[in-house]
C-alpha positions as CSV (number, residue, x, y, z in Angstrom):
1,M,90.7,97.4,128.9
2,T,93.0,94.7,127.5
3,K,95.5,95.4,124.8
4,L,93.4,93.3,122.4
5,S,90.2,95.2,123.2
6,L,92.0,98.5,122.8
7,A,93.4,97.4,119.4
8,M,90.0,96.2,118.2
9,C,88.4,99.5,119.4
10,L,91.0,101.6,117.5
11,S,90.7,99.4,114.4
12,T,86.9,99.9,114.4
13,L,87.2,103.7,114.9
14,T,89.8,103.9,112.1
15,L,87.5,101.9,109.7
16,A,84.5,104.1,110.6
17,A,86.5,107.3,110.0
18,T,87.8,106.0,106.7
19,A,84.3,105.0,105.6
20,S,82.8,108.4,106.5
21,A,85.6,110.2,104.7
22,A,84.8,108.6,101.4
23,P,84.4,111.3,98.8
24,F,81.1,112.4,97.4
25,K,81.1,110.7,93.9
26,L,79.1,110.9,90.7
27,T,79.4,108.1,88.2
28,S,77.6,106.8,85.1
29,P,77.5,103.4,83.4
30,D,76.9,105.3,80.2
31,F,80.2,107.2,80.1
32,K,83.4,107.5,82.1
33,E,85.1,110.7,83.3
34,G,86.7,112.3,80.2
35,A,85.1,109.9,77.8
36,T,82.9,110.7,74.8
37,L,79.1,110.9,75.3
38,S,77.2,108.6,73.0
39,D,75.2,109.8,70.0
40,K,72.2,108.5,71.9
41,S,72.7,111.3,74.4
42,S,73.1,114.0,71.8
43,F,70.4,116.5,70.9
44,N,68.0,116.0,68.0
45,S,67.9,119.4,66.4
46,F,70.3,122.1,65.2
47,G,71.8,119.6,62.7
48,C,72.3,116.9,65.4
49,T,70.5,113.6,65.0
50,G,70.8,112.0,68.4
51,E,68.0,110.6,70.6
52,N,68.4,113.2,73.3
53,V,68.3,110.6,76.1
54,S,69.9,111.7,79.3
55,P,72.6,109.3,80.6
56,E,72.1,107.3,83.8
57,L,73.8,108.9,86.8
58,D,74.6,107.3,90.1
59,W,76.0,108.8,93.3
60,A,77.3,107.8,96.7
61,N,78.7,109.3,99.9
62,A,76.7,112.5,100.1
63,P,77.8,114.8,102.8
64,A,76.2,114.5,106.3
65,G,73.2,116.7,106.6
66,T,72.1,116.4,102.9
67,K,68.4,117.2,102.6
68,S,68.1,117.2,98.8
69,F,70.2,117.3,95.6
70,A,70.4,119.4,92.5
71,L,71.9,118.5,89.2
72,M,73.3,121.1,86.8
73,V,74.8,120.2,83.4
74,R,76.8,122.8,81.5
75,D,79.0,123.1,78.4
76,P,81.6,125.8,79.4
77,D,83.0,125.6,75.8
78,A,79.8,126.9,74.1
79,P,80.5,130.0,72.0
80,T,78.2,132.2,74.1
81,G,80.6,133.9,76.5
82,S,78.8,132.2,79.4
83,G,78.6,128.5,78.4
84,W,75.3,126.6,77.8
85,W,73.0,125.0,80.3
86,H,71.9,121.6,79.1
87,W,70.0,120.2,82.1
88,V,68.8,121.6,85.5
89,V,67.1,119.4,88.1
90,Y,66.5,120.4,91.7
91,N,64.5,119.2,94.7
92,I,65.8,115.7,94.1
93,P,64.9,113.9,97.4
94,A,67.8,113.1,99.8
95,D,67.1,109.4,99.6
96,A,67.7,109.2,95.8
97,K,70.9,107.6,94.7
98,S,70.5,107.8,91.0
99,L,68.7,109.2,87.9
100,P,67.9,106.5,85.3
101,A,68.8,106.9,81.7
102,G,66.0,109.0,80.1
103,A,65.2,110.8,83.3
104,G,65.4,114.1,81.5
105,K,62.1,113.8,79.7
106,A,60.5,117.2,79.7
107,D,57.2,116.0,81.2
108,N,59.0,115.1,84.6
109,S,57.7,111.6,84.4
110,A,61.1,110.0,84.9
111,V,62.6,112.1,87.7
112,P,62.0,111.2,91.4
113,K,58.7,112.4,92.9
114,G,59.1,116.1,93.9
115,A,62.0,116.8,91.7
116,V,61.7,119.8,89.3
117,Q,63.4,120.2,86.0
118,G,64.3,123.9,85.4
119,N,64.7,125.8,82.1
120,T,67.8,125.2,80.0
121,D,69.4,127.4,77.4
122,F,67.3,125.6,74.8
123,G,64.4,127.6,76.4
124,T,62.6,124.6,77.9
125,A,62.7,122.3,80.9
126,G,64.2,118.8,80.6
127,Y,67.4,117.4,79.2
128,G,68.9,118.9,76.1
129,G,71.9,116.9,74.9
130,P,75.2,117.9,73.3
131,C,75.1,119.6,69.9
132,P,78.2,121.8,69.6
133,P,78.9,123.8,66.4
134,V,80.5,121.8,63.6
135,G,84.3,122.0,63.7
136,S,84.5,123.5,67.2
137,G,86.3,120.4,68.6
138,N,85.3,118.4,71.7
139,H,83.2,120.3,74.2
140,H,83.1,119.4,77.9
141,Y,79.8,118.5,79.3
142,V,80.1,119.0,83.1
143,F,77.5,117.1,85.1
144,T,77.6,118.6,88.7
145,L,75.5,117.1,91.5
146,F,75.1,119.3,94.5
147,A,74.2,118.1,98.0
148,L,71.9,120.7,99.6
149,K,71.2,121.6,103.2
150,V,67.6,122.4,102.4
151,E,64.8,120.0,101.5
152,K,63.4,122.2,98.8
153,L,64.3,125.2,96.7
154,D,61.2,127.3,96.3
155,L,61.8,128.9,92.9
156,P,59.4,130.2,90.2
157,A,58.8,128.0,87.2
158,T,60.3,130.7,85.0
159,A,63.7,130.7,86.9
160,T,66.7,130.7,84.6
161,A,69.5,128.2,85.1
162,A,71.7,131.0,86.5
163,F,69.0,131.8,89.1
164,V,68.7,128.2,90.0
165,G,72.5,128.0,90.2
166,F,72.6,131.0,92.5
167,N,70.2,129.3,94.9
168,V,71.9,126.0,94.7
169,M,75.3,127.5,95.5
170,A,73.8,129.3,98.5
171,S,72.5,126.0,99.9
172,S,75.4,123.7,98.9
173,L,77.1,121.3,101.3
174,G,79.3,119.8,98.6
175,K,79.4,118.7,95.0
176,A,80.5,115.9,92.8
177,T,81.3,116.2,89.1
178,L,81.5,114.0,86.0
179,T,82.6,115.4,82.7
180,G,81.9,113.9,79.3
181,L,83.1,115.1,75.9
182,Y,81.3,115.5,72.6
183,G,82.2,117.1,69.2
184,R,80.9,117.3,65.7
185,K,82.9,117.1,62.5
186,K,80.0,117.4,60.1
């Protein structure tokens, strides 16, 4: 092998290793890491007057062996002692790369085929946007996408978010997070 061939081979291997080592990443065109979520995404009840539209979410570089995804959205600042689950979606197919804005409709019409929206702390399935107590400052809304080593989580329709989370963690290959903020002054 010539020096030039060897150099080209090493260069190709280095590029391949760098490309495969790219981090699993979750992004949104609707908000950036640490930025405020829009009123459009906020809840429309409990004194909040938002549109309750889930933000668009995009992801890339899932770990090798990913067979499905699960999304869990939680406000750890909620005054409950355990946080507040705002959105739970699992059995998202491995070939999915995004969820469009509004995917959190409770009727499952906007999530990928086969995906299931679990129950939130609002007591229903589907997206429930931010609506923290007045004067409690900015709350953190942590969107966590898990890459799973199983094609499907076989869970009862009555599963709580914590039960879904337990099963997600047991099957997780990796996770990517994106955190938005939201607070109410009045």
